[in-house]
C-alpha positions in Angstrom: -48.5 -69.8 73.4 -50.1 -71.6 76.4 -46.7 -72.2 77.9 -45.6 -68.7 77.2 -48.6 -67.2 78.9 -48.3 -69.6 81.8 -44.6 -68.7 82.3 -45.5 -65.0 82.4 -48.0 -65.6 85.1 -45.6 -67.7 87.1 -42.9 -65.1 86.7 -45.3 -62.5 88.0 -46.2 -64.5 91.0 -42.6 -65.1 92.0 -41.4 -61.5 91.5 -39.8 -60.0 94.6 -41.7 -57.2 96.1 -40.2 -54.3 97.9 -41.8 -52.9 101.1 -44.5 -50.5 100.1 -46.4 -47.7 101.7 -50.2 -48.1 102.1 -51.4 -50.0 98.9 -53.7 -48.3 96.4 -57.4 -49.0 96.6 -58.4 -52.4 95.3 -59.5 -53.0 91.7 -63.2 -52.6 91.3 -64.8 -56.0 91.0 -64.9 -57.4 87.5 -63.5 -54.4 85.7 -60.2 -55.9 84.6 -58.9 -52.7 83.2 -55.2 -51.8 83.6 -54.1 -48.7 85.5 -53.7 -45.4 83.7 -50.9 -45.7 81.1 -51.1 -49.4 80.7 -52.2 -50.9 77.4 -55.7 -52.4 77.2 -55.7 -55.7 75.3 -58.6 -54.6 73.1 -59.1 -54.0 69.5 -59.9 -50.3 69.2 -60.5 -48.3 66.1 -57.0 -47.9 64.6 -58.1 -45.1 62.3 -58.1 -42.8 65.3 -54.3 -42.4 65.3 -54.4 -39.1 67.2 -57.3 -40.1 69.4 -55.3 -39.6 72.6 -54.5 -36.0 71.8 -56.8 -32.9 71.7 -57.0 -31.5 68.3 -58.4 -31.8 64.8 -57.4 -34.2 62.0 -58.1 -33.3 58.4 -57.4 -35.4 55.4 -58.5 -36.6 51.9 -57.8 -40.0 50.5 -58.8 -42.2 47.6 -59.8 -45.8 47.7 -62.4 -48.5 46.8 -65.6 -49.6 48.5 -66.7 -52.7 46.7 -66.0 -52.0 43.1 -66.5 -48.2 43.2 -63.7 -45.7 43.6 -64.3 -42.9 46.2 -62.6 -39.8 47.5 -63.0 -40.0 51.3 -62.7 -37.3 53.8 -60.9 -37.9 57.2 -62.1 -35.2 59.5 -62.0 -36.0 63.2 -61.8 -33.8 66.3 -61.2 -34.7 69.9 -61.9 -32.4 72.9 -61.2 -33.1 76.5 -62.1 -30.9 79.5 -61.5 -32.6 82.8 -63.5 -35.8 82.9 -65.5 -34.9 79.7 -64.5 -36.0 76.3 -66.0 -35.4 72.9 -65.1 -36.9 69.5 -66.6 -35.5 66.3 -66.3 -36.6 62.7 -67.3 -35.7 59.1 -67.0 -38.9 57.2 -67.9 -38.2 53.5 -67.4 -40.7 50.6 -67.5 -39.0 47.2 -68.0 -41.2 44.2 -65.3 -40.8 41.6 -65.7 -43.9 39.4 -68.8 -46.1 39.4 -68.7 -49.8 38.8 -71.9 -50.5 36.8 -71.3 -54.3 36.7 -73.7 -55.1 39.6 -76.9 -57.1 40.2 -80.3 -56.0 39.2 -82.9 -54.2 41.4 -83.6 -53.6 44.2 -79.9 -52.9 44.8 -78.3 -49.7 43.5 -76.2 -50.0 40.3 -76.1 -46.6 38.5 -74.4 -43.5 39.8 -77.7 -41.9 40.4 -79.0 -44.8 42.5 -75.8 -44.9 44.6 -75.4 -41.3 45.3 -77.0 -38.0 46.3 -76.3 -35.2 43.8 -74.4 -37.7 41.7 -71.4 -37.7 44.2 -72.3 -38.3 47.9 -72.5 -42.1 48.7 -76.2 -42.6 49.6 -75.8 -45.7 51.8 -73.9 -43.5 54.3 -76.9 -41.2 54.8 -80.1 -43.0 53.9 -81.4 -43.7 57.5 -82.2 -41.3 60.3 -79.5 -42.9 62.7 -76.8 -42.2 60.0 -76.8 -38.6 61.1 -75.2 -39.7 64.3 -72.0 -40.4 62.3 -71.1 -36.8 63.2 -70.6 -37.8 66.8 -67.9 -40.5 67.3 -68.3 -40.5 71.1 -69.3 -38.5 74.1 -67.6 -39.6 77.3 -67.6 -38.8 81.0 -64.9 -40.3 83.2 -62.8 -43.4 82.7 -63.4 -47.0 83.3 -63.3 -47.7 87.0 -64.1 -44.1 87.9 -67.2 -43.6 90.3 -69.1 -42.7 87.1 -68.2 -43.7 83.6 -70.4 -42.9 80.6 -69.7 -43.3 76.9 -72.1 -42.9 74.0 -71.4 -43.5 70.4 -69.1 -46.0 68.8 -68.3 -49.0 71.1 -65.1 -50.7 70.0 -64.5 -52.8 73.1 -67.5 -53.0 75.4 -66.7 -55.6 78.1 -68.8 -56.7 81.1 -67.1 -58.2 84.2 -64.3 -60.5 83.3 -65.3 -60.7 79.7 -66.6 -64.3 79.8 -70.0 -63.3 78.4 -69.4 -59.9 76.8 -65.8 -59.4 75.6 -64.8 -56.3 73.5 -68.2 -56.1 71.8 -68.0 -53.8 68.8 -71.1 -52.1 67.4 -69.6 -50.4 64.3 -68.3 -53.2 62.1 -71.1 -52.9 59.5 -69.9 -50.5 56.8 -73.4 -49.2 56.0 -75.0 -49.4 59.4 -72.8 -48.1 62.3 -74.6 -47.8 65.6 -74.7 -45.2 68.3 -74.5 -47.2 71.5 -74.2 -46.5 75.2 -72.2 -47.8 78.1 -72.7 -46.7 81.7 -70.8 -47.8 84.9 -71.3 -46.8 88.5 -68.6 -47.8 91.0 -68.9 -47.3 94.8 -67.2 -48.7 97.9 -69.8 -51.4 98.4 -71.4 -52.0 95.0 -71.3 -51.2 91.3 -73.1 -51.5 88.0 -71.8 -52.1 84.5 -74.2 -51.8 81.5 -74.2 -51.3 77.8 -76.6 -51.1 74.8 -75.6 -51.6 71.2 -77.8 -48.8 69.9 -79.9 -46.0 71.3 -82.0 -45.8 68.1 -83.0 -49.5 68.0 -81.5 -51.4 70.9 -81.1 -55.1 70.2 -78.2 -56.3 72.4 -78.4 -55.0 75.9 -76.6 -56.2 79.0 -75.5 -55.4 82.5 -73.8 -56.6 85.6 -74.2 -55.7 89.3 -71.5 -56.5 91.9 -71.2 -56.3 95.6 -68.1 -55.7 97.8 -69.6 -56.8 101.1 -66.7 -55.8 103.2 -66.0 -52.4 101.7 -62.5 -51.2 102.7 -62.1 -53.7 105.5 -58.4 -54.8 105.5 -57.8 -58.2 103.9 -61.4 -58.9 103.2 -61.9 -55.8 101.0 -60.7 -57.6 97.9 -63.8 -59.9 97.8 -66.4 -59.1 95.2 -69.5 -61.1 94.0 -71.3 -60.3 90.8 -74.3 -61.3 88.6 -74.7 -60.6 84.9 -77.7 -60.6 82.4 -77.3 -60.0 78.7 -80.0 -60.3 76.1 -80.4 -60.2 72.3 -84.1 -59.5 72.0 -84.4 -60.7 68.4 -81.7 -63.3 68.0 -82.0 -64.9 64.5 -82.7 -68.6 64.1 -82.6 -68.6 60.4 -80.2 -67.1 57.9 -81.8 -63.9 56.5 -82.9 -64.4 53.0 -83.5 -60.8 51.9 -82.6 -57.2 52.7 -84.5 -53.9 52.3 -83.5 -51.0 50.1 -81.1 -49.7 52.8 -79.3 -53.1 53.0 -80.8 -54.0 56.4 -81.2 -57.7 56.8 -84.7 -58.9 57.3 -84.9 -61.3 60.2 -87.2 -64.2 59.8 -87.6 -66.7 62.7 -86.1 -65.4 65.9 -86.4 -65.6 69.7 -85.2 -63.6 72.7 -81.9 -64.9 74.0 -80.9 -64.5 77.6 -77.4 -65.1 78.9 -76.8 -65.2 82.6 -73.7 -65.3 84.7 -72.5 -65.2 88.3 -68.9 -64.5 89.4 -66.6 -64.2 92.3 -63.2 -62.7 92.6 -60.7 -61.9 95.3 -57.9 -59.3 94.9 -55.1 -61.4 96.4 -52.4 -58.7 96.0 -52.2 -55.1 95.0 -49.5 -52.5 95.5 -47.6 -50.0 93.3 -45.8 -52.9 91.5 -48.2 -55.7 91.1 -51.9 -56.7 91.3 -53.2 -60.2 91.3 -56.9 -61.1 91.0 -58.1 -64.7 90.8 -61.7 -65.2 89.7 -64.4 -67.8 88.9 -67.3 -67.2 86.5 -70.2 -69.5 85.8 -72.4 -68.7 82.8 -75.5 -70.1 81.1 -77.0 -69.5 77.7 -80.7 -70.0 78.1 -81.8 -72.8 75.8 -78.2 -73.7 75.1 -75.3 -74.7 77.4 -73.3 -73.8 80.5 -69.7 -72.9 81.0 -67.2 -72.5 83.8 -64.2 -70.0 83.7 -61.4 -70.1 86.3 -58.8 -67.4 85.7 -56.2 -65.0 87.1 -55.5 -61.4 86.1 -52.2 -59.8 86.8 -50.7 -56.4 86.1 -47.1 -55.6 86.7 -45.6 -52.0 86.7 -41.8 -52.1 86.3 -40.0 -49.6 88.5 -38.0 -48.0 85.8 -37.1 -44.3 86.4 -38.8 -41.8 84.1 -40.5 -44.4 81.9 -43.9 -45.9 82.5 -43.4 -49.6 81.6 -46.0 -52.3 82.4 -47.3 -55.6 81.5 -50.8 -57.1 81.8 -51.6 -60.8 81.6 -54.6 -63.0 81.9 -54.8 -66.8 81.9 -58.0 -68.7 82.1 -59.1 -72.4 82.1 -62.5 -73.2 80.7 -64.9 -76.1 81.0 -67.9 -76.0 78.6 -70.9 -78.2 78.2 -72.4 -78.9 74.8 -74.1 -75.8 73.4 -72.0 -73.3 75.4 -70.0 -70.6 73.4 -67.7 -68.6 75.6 -67.5 -64.8 75.0 -70.8 -65.1 73.3 -71.1 -61.4 72.7 -67.7 -60.8 71.1 -66.1 -58.5 68.5 -67.8 -60.3 65.7 -71.3 -60.7 67.3 -73.1 -58.3 65.0 -72.1 -60.5 62.1 -72.1 -63.8 64.0 -75.7 -63.4 65.2 -76.7 -63.8 61.5 -73.9 -66.0 60.2 -71.6 -67.7 62.7 -68.6 -69.2 61.0 -67.5 -72.3 62.9 -66.1 -75.2 60.9 -68.2 -75.5 57.7 -71.3 -74.0 59.3 -72.6 -70.5 58.6 -75.8 -70.6 60.6 -76.9 -68.0 63.1 -74.9 -68.2 66.3 -77.9 -69.1 68.4 -78.8 -71.9 66.1 -75.2 -73.2 66.3 -75.5 -73.3 70.1 -78.9 -75.0 70.1 -77.7 -77.6 67.6 -74.7 -78.4 69.7 -76.9 -78.8 72.8 -79.2 -81.2 70.9 -76.3 -83.2 69.5 -74.9 -83.7 73.0 -71.4 -85.0 73.4 -68.6 -84.6 75.9 -67.6 -81.7 78.0 -65.1 -79.5 76.2 -62.0 -78.0 78.0 -59.7 -75.3 76.8 -57.5 -72.3 77.7 -57.6 -68.6 77.1 -54.7 -66.2 77.4 -54.0 -62.5 77.0 -50.7 -60.7 77.1 -50.1 -56.9 76.6 -47.0 -54.8 77.0 -46.6 -51.0 77.2 -43.3 -49.1 77.1 -43.7 -45.5 78.1 -46.7 -45.1 75.8 -44.5 -45.3 72.8 -45.1 -49.0 72.0 -48.2 -50.9 73.0 -48.4 -54.5 71.8 -50.3 -57.6 72.8 -52.2 -60.6 71.8 -55.1 -63.0 72.7 -55.1 -66.7 72.1 -57.5 -69.4 72.9 -57.8 -73.1 72.0 -60.3 -75.9 72.9 -60.8 -79.5 72.2 -62.6 -80.4 69.0 -63.2 -78.8 65.7 -62.5 -75.0 65.0 -61.6 -74.4 68.6 -58.7 -71.9 68.1 -58.9 -68.1 68.0 -56.1 -65.5 67.7 -55.9 -61.8 68.1 -53.0 -59.4 67.7 -52.7 -55.6 68.1 -50.0 -53.0 68.0 -50.0 -49.2 68.5 -47.3 -46.6 68.4 -49.1 -43.6 69.7 -46.3 -41.2 70.7 -43.9 -41.3 67.8 -44.4 -38.1 66.0 -42.8 -38.9 62.7 -44.7 -42.2 62.1 -48.1 -43.1 63.6 -49.1 -46.7 63.5 -52.1 -48.7 64.8 -53.4 -52.1 63.8 -55.3 -55.1 64.9 -55.9 -58.6 63.5 -58.5 -61.1 64.7 -59.3 -64.6 63.5 -61.9 -66.8 65.1 -62.8 -70.5 65.1 -60.0 -72.1 63.0 -57.9 -75.3 63.2 -54.1 -75.2 63.3 -51.6 -72.4 62.6 -51.9 -73.0 58.9 -55.4 -71.3 59.1 -54.4 -68.6 61.5 -53.8 -65.9 58.9 -56.6 -66.1 56.3 -59.0 -63.2 55.5 -62.5 -64.6 55.3 -65.8 -64.3 57.2 -63.9 -65.4 60.4 -61.5 -62.6 60.2 -61.1 -58.9 61.1 -58.2 -56.7 60.1 -57.7 -53.0 60.4 -54.6 -50.9 60.1 -53.7 -47.2 59.8 -50.4 -45.4 59.3 -49.5 -41.8 59.0 -46.0 -40.6 58.0 -45.1 -36.9 58.6 -43.9 -35.5 55.3 -43.1 -32.0 56.7 -44.6 -29.8 59.4 -48.1 -30.9 60.2 -48.6 -32.7 56.8 -48.9 -36.5 56.9 -49.2 -39.2 54.3 -52.1 -41.3 55.5 -53.0 -45.0 54.6 -55.9 -46.9 56.0 -57.1 -50.5 55.5 -60.1 -52.1 57.2 -62.2 -55.2 56.8 -65.9 -54.8 57.6 -69.1 -56.5 56.4 -71.9 -55.6 54.0 -75.0 -57.3 52.6 -74.4 -58.4 49.1 -77.6 -59.0 47.0 -76.2 -62.3 45.6 -73.7 -63.6 48.1 -75.6 -62.4 51.3 -73.4 -61.3 54.2 -69.8 -61.0 53.1 -66.6 -59.3 54.2 -65.3 -56.3 52.3 -61.9 -54.7 52.3 -61.6 -51.0 52.1 -58.4 -49.2 51.3 -57.7 -45.5 51.4 -54.6 -43.4 50.9 -54.1 -39.7 50.8 -52.8 -36.6 52.7 -53.8 -35.4 56.1 -52.8 -32.9 58.7 -53.2 -32.8 62.5 -53.7 -29.5 64.3 -53.4 -29.8 68.1 -55.2 -27.5 70.5 
C-alpha cells in the first residue's frame, strides 16, 4: 500500500502539463478538499443514497436493534436553494417483537419499558435533544467558500490537514446522536475553521486560524500559516462504571484536554489539471506527547471530454514522541474517549496517551496515505491506510459510492483502527465501523432498500459495545 501510494504521488509529479491560461485561485490554506465533482476521501453516512439530489425518500423496513425486531421508517428530504441546503428526517422505530431476555433494572426489559404507547422505541425520544433528529442538517455554502456553515449531523469534520481532527463523526451512538456545528470563514488574507460536537451540550470543540500573508501576490500567494486549538472539556480518565436511565455514561474522573498545533503549507502548483500542496504540521497533546507530520496533497483532473474524471492522493510521513496519538479526534473519538481499543487495552484514550508518555520509549515513525478516484460521478472509490512501528499501529479505511446509477444505488464504508497485520484487517469488533446501503429499483420510483450499520450502545452488563443493525424493506424516491 505504501509503495502504491508513493507511486501515485510520483506519477502525479511527473505528469506532463499543457500550457494553461491564468491558473485558478489557490487552495485555501489547510482545507484539503477536492474541487467540485471530485470524491472526498471521507466516511459519510451511506444511508443517504439520494443525498445529492433534491427530493424526498420514503420507505419502511424491518430489522433488529439488539434482540428486538422493529419496523423502521426511512423518511428523508433534501432541499437546495442556491447556497442553502436543508435535510429533514422522520426516523421512527416501531417495536414488533420484544426480546424479554434482558438484564434487570434500571435498564428496560418489557415492551412497556422500552416503548411509548407500546410501539414507539423510547430510547429514540427520551431526551430533549432527541427532537433534533428531525433535522439532519442545515447548510450554507460549501467547504472553501467565503462562508460555510453546517449544523446537524457531522460525518466528517476535519480541521486543517486532518492531523488533529480528521473526519470526526458526532452521530455514531445509536441512542444519542448529536446536533453539531461547523463554521468556516475564508478570505484572501486569513480564514477560520471551527466545529463543536453538540449545540445542546458541547464537549469537543475546536478551531483553526490561518494567514495568507501575501494574499494574491504571484508566486508567494501559495504560502499559508495556521494554528489550531481543540479541546475535550471533560475527557474521561477512568472507564465509566454506570449509566443513567437514558443510557448516558456517567463520567467519573476527568480533566480538560487541550490539543494544539501549528502548520505551514505552500501551494507549489495549481492549474486546471493538477494541484500540489506540500505541508508540515507540528502538534502537541497537553499532558501527553508531540508529533510531526510532513506531507503532500495532490489532485489530478484528467482532460477527458464530457466526463469529469479525477484523482486525489495524500502521502504523509509521521514522527511521534511517546504519548502522541495522531488524528486524536477521529471517526471513533466519541467511543474512544471512553474506551480506546489499542492492543489489549480498553482504557479511555487520554489515559492511554498519558500512560504511553509515562512509560517513555523510542520515537515512533510511520506513514499515512489516502487515495480516492472519481469517474464522472458514477463511481467514487477510495481508501486510507496508515502504519507505524510497534504494536497495533495499522489502520485501514475503504469507501465506495455509486451515486448516479439509477437502477442500483450503492454506498458503503469500512474502517478498522489499531490492528496488527492483514490477518486482523477485516474483523468486526470495538475497533471497527461498517455501514452499507443499497437500493434496487424494482419498477418506476419503487426501490428495494437494504441498510446495515455498526454503531455503539451502552450495555448494562458488558458496558460499551458495538451493535449491528440490519434493515430491509421497500422505499420510493420522489425528486423535486
